N, C-alpha and C positions, 0 to 999 in steps of 0.2 A: 796101506794103500798107496804105494809109491809109483803106481802106473795108472793111466786113465782107465776108468772102469767103463763097462759097456753101458749103452743107453737102454733104459727101460728094463724089461725082463722080470723074472719072478722075484719073490721076496728074497732078501739077503740070506745067504747061507751062513752057517755058524762061523766058518773061517772068515767070511766077509764081515760079519758083525765084530769078530775079534779084531780084524784089521782096522775097521772104523774106530773101534774103541782105542786101539793103539794110536791111531792118527789123532783122535781127539785129545788123548793124554799128551801127545807130543806138542800139539799146537797150544794146549793150555800151559804146559811148562814153558814154551817159548814166550808166551805172553807174560808169564810170571817173571821170566828173566828180564824182559823189557821193562816191566814195572819196577823190578828191583834196581836195575841200573838207574832209572829215572829218580828213584828215591835216594840212592847213594850220593848222587852228584850234589844236591843241595845240602845234605847232611855233612858231607866232607867240606863243602864250601863254607859252612858255618864255623868249622873248626880250623880252616886253613886261610881264610880271607878276612880282610878287614870288613867292618860293617858296610862301608861304601861299596867295596867290590862285591860283597855278598848280594847287595841290592841289585848291582849291575848284572851279576850272574843270573838272578831270578828273572830280570828283564830279558836277558839273552835267551833263556830257556823258553820264556813266553813267546818271544818273537818267532823263534824257530817252530814252536808248536803250532802257532797260527799259520805261518807261511807254508808249512809242510802239509797242511790239510789236503791240498790237491793231490799229494802223493798217495793218500788213501783212496781218493776218488779215482786216480789212475789205476791203482791196483784192482779196485772193484770193476771198473769199466773193462780192463784187460781180461780179468777173469771171466766176465760175462761173454765177451767176444770170443775168447778162446774156447769156452765151453760150447758155444753155438757152432763155431767154425774151427775145428782142431787145426793147429798150425797157423792161425791168424797172427799177424805181426802188428806191431805198434807203429811202424814206419817212423816218420819224423815227429809224430804227435808227442811221444814221450819226452824227447829232447826239448821240444818247443815248450811243453808244459813246465819242465824243470827250469828252463832258461827264464821263462816269465816269472816264476816264483822267486828265483834268485835275483832277477832284475828288480822285482818289487822291493825286496829287502835292500838292495843296493840304492834304490831311490830314496831310502830313508836317511842316507848318509848326511845330506846337508842339514837335517833337523835332529838326527839321533844324538849327535854330540851335545848341543846346547839344551835340547828338550829332555833327553833321557840320561844325560850326563854319562855317556859312554865314550871310551877312548876312540879317536878317529879311525884307527886301524881295525877296530872290531867289526864295524858294519860290513866292509868288503869280505872279511873272513866269514861272517855269518851268511853272506850271499852265496859264497861257494859251498859252504856247509849245507845250506838249504837245497841248493841245486843237486847235490849228491843224494840227499835223503829222498827228495821227490822222485828223482830218476830211478831209484831203487824199486819204487812201486811197480814199475813195468814188469820186472822179472818175478816179483812176488805174485803178481796177477797171472802171469803165465803158468806158474807152478800151481796156483790155486785153481785156475780154469781147467788145467789138465788133471786135476784131482791127485796130484803128487804131494799128498799132505805131509808125509814124513820129511820130504825135502823142503817143503814150504816151512815147516817148523824150524828146520835147520837154517833156512834163509832168514827167517824172522830173528833168530838168535844172532846170525851174522850181522844183520842190520843193527840190532841192539848194541852189539859189541862195537861196531864201527861208529855208531852214533854217540856212545857214551864212554867207551873205554879210554879214549884219548883224553877226555875231560877228567876222568877219574885219575888217570896216570899223571896228568899235569898237576892236579891238585896235590897228589901224594908226593910228587917230586918237588913241590914248592915253586912251580913255574909262574904262579900268580894267575890272574884272570886272563890276560892276553896270551900268555904262553900256553895255558891250558886250552883255550879256544883254538889256538894255532895247531896244537897237537891233535885236537879233536877233529879239526878240518882235514888234516893230512890223512888220518885214518879213515874218515868218512868218504873221502874221494876214492878210496880203493874198493868200497863196498859194491858199486854197480858192476865192476869188472868181475868180482868174485861171484856175484849172483848170476851174471851172464853165463859163466862156466857151469854153475849149478843147474841152470834152467835149460841148458843145451840138451836136445833130444837127438841122439845119433840116428841118422838116416831119415829124419823128418824133413819134409820140404815145406817152406812157407807157402801160403796161398794168398789169394788176392783180397780176402776179406779183412782189410786193415782197419785199425782203430781210427775213429774220427774225433776231432776236437769237441764236437757236440756231445758225444758219449762221455768223454772225460769231464766236460763241464757239468753235465747232468748229475753224474755220480759225485763229483766234487762238491757241487752246491748242496746236494742232499746230505753229504757228510757234514758240511759246515753248518747247515740248518739243525742237524741233530745235536751237534755240540753246542750251538747257540741256545737252543731252547732248554737243553738239559743243564746248562750251567748258568742260565740267566738268573735263577732264584738266588744263587750265592752272591752274585753281583748286586742284585736288588737289596738283599739283606744287608750287605755292607753299606749300601747307600741310605737306607731308611731306618735302620735299627741302631741303637746305641752300641758302642764298641763291644761291651761284654755280651750282649745279645747276639750280635753278628758273629762273634766267635763261637758261641754255642750253636748257632745255626750251621756254621761251617763244619762243626763236628757231626751234626746230624746229616749233613750233605755227604759225608764219607760213607754213611750207610746207604744213601741213595745211589752213589756211584758204584758201591760194591754190588748191590742188587742189579744194577744196570749192566755191568760188564762181566759179571760172573758167568752167565751163559753165552757169552759172545762166540765161543768156539762153535756152538751149534750153527750159527749163521755162516761162519767161515766154511764149515763142511757142507752146508746145504746150498750155498750160492751157485755152484756149477749146475746142480740139478734144477734149481729154480730157473736158471737161464735156459734150460732145455724144456721148460714148461711143465715140470712135474708137480702136479697138484698134491700128490702124496708126500713129496718132500716138504712142501709148504705146511701141510697139516702136521706132519711129524715135528718139524722145527717149531711151529707155534705151540704144539703140545708140550714139547720138552722145555721150552723157555717158560711157558706158563707154569709148569710143574715146579721148575727150579724157583721161580718167583714166589709161588705159594709156600714152598718150604722155608724160604728166607723170611717171608712175612710172618709165618707161624713162629719161627725161631726168635724173631725180634719181639714178638708179642710175649713169648714165654720168658725171654731173658733180655729185655730192653735195657735195663740198667747195666748189665754186663757189656752189651753191645756199645753203649755210649762210653763206658769206662775204657774198653779196648780201643775205641776210636780216638778218644780225647783225654783220657785220664780219669782218676777217681773223682775229680771236682765236678764231672758232668754226669755222674751216675743218677742223680735225681731227675734227669730229663728222660729217663728210660721209657716213660709213658708215651713219648712221641715217636719212639723207634719204629713201631709198625707203620706209621704214616710215611715216614721217610723211606722205609723199605718198599712200601707199596708204590711210591712214586718211581723208584728205580726199577721195580718189576714191570710197571707199565711202559717205561721207556725201553726196556729190553725187548718187549713185544713190538714197540714202534720200530726199533732197529731192524727186526726181522722183516716186518712188512715193507719198510722203506727199501730194503735191499731187494725184496721181491718185486717192488715197483720198478726199480732200476733194471733188474734182470728181465722184466717184461717189456722194457723199452718205453716206459711212461715218460711223457714230456716234462712234467713238473711234479716229480715225487716230493719235492721239498715244500710245496705250497701249504699243506696242512700244518707243517712244522712252524713255518714263519707266522702263520695265522695264530697258532697257539702261543707263540712267543709274544706276539703283539698284544694278545688278550691278557697274558700274564703281566706284562709291563703296565698296561693301562689299569688293570684291576689292583695291582699292588701299589701303584703310585697314587691313585685317586679314589678308589672305591672301598678299601678295607682299612681297618686300624693298622698302624705300623707296629705290629707285635710279631713275635716269633711264630705263635700258632697260626695267625692269619696268613702270613707268607707261606708257611708250611702247607696249609690247606689249598692256597692258591696254586702252589706248585703242583700238588697232586691233581688239582682240577685241570691244569694245563696239560699234564701228562695224559689224563683221560681224554681230553679234547683232541690232542694230537693223535692218540690211538684211534679214536672214533673216526676222525677225518681221514686218516691213512687207510683204515679198514674199508670205509665207504668208497674211497677213491679206487682202491684195488678191486673191490667188488663190482663197481660200475664198469671198470675197464674190462673185467672178466666177462661181464654180461654183454657188453657192446662189441668187444673185440677190437676196440680202438685204443691207441696210446694216449 
């Protein structure tokens, strides 16, 4: 499906189903490539850098991951706008968003050195690096909104290569931390231009339905809230549990994240249709994600010890009885992800509100109301996921009934 599809119409024909299957496989592979690059960088760093520089590399990756969240929001907002208004442009909003994100990183310069023990030149490089990554979200959003999914998958791979290949090459060449980040920044700067060429539609004329800063902020804040609530339990576990128990919890959290992100491709493919108000697309997306989650929970119940062993090693096999709960938490958050994107696509004002509320309940419950044990935090996290899903579903249902954002 490398061209925009028609609006509405009858059920998908067999060729269309095959095309969607191919698109889904391509996007899934592109996501796997991104994850693989993200895994290779710290692994190589552990073998090529000193302990101090390895810690600095982990800090660098964390800063960029947080600062580039608005890039995902930019992609989602652009996809929604483009699906509703073919040919819609981002105008200056995309560049301003990228500049703000890069500027926020640059503002860390006076404190990053003494506080995070980073070389002085590193923060300006990270600012430029972040700018390029966030700006890339615009073109990916255009491809997604136009339902050019094969090209979107290629664009995702290009971004992954531009984001990580320079770091990998620098580490392999022995350039050290600063040299690797410099090389990574140079390659990342070329990504927006490459994506711009890929997103170009011959003969297409832009229209006046441009993207607004409010739309980017809404999508970006929803993405940030999703990440915050789904990762809060790992941080809380580190805070309240002994070191060995927090390590065991981190292994279980791998199962949560796997169940959460495994069906992400469904939301990517469904978003343009959700933006067009297709209730059928929402029902299909929810059904597919729920089915995937059910399968993963069942698999974890049958082979929990194996799941923990694969995630953390043979030492954690005995924790297999907890695997279904961790997988259920991830499956619930996968459904939340679908509904939050549906909220953004529908133009809701505060789609992130139920997520922040669930995060606040999780923090309060974990800190003051339950014993500081692995099972207690695990069940609190599952409860927070269920709360987030309930709140998001009710919000979407109320908006659907009233017709109000």
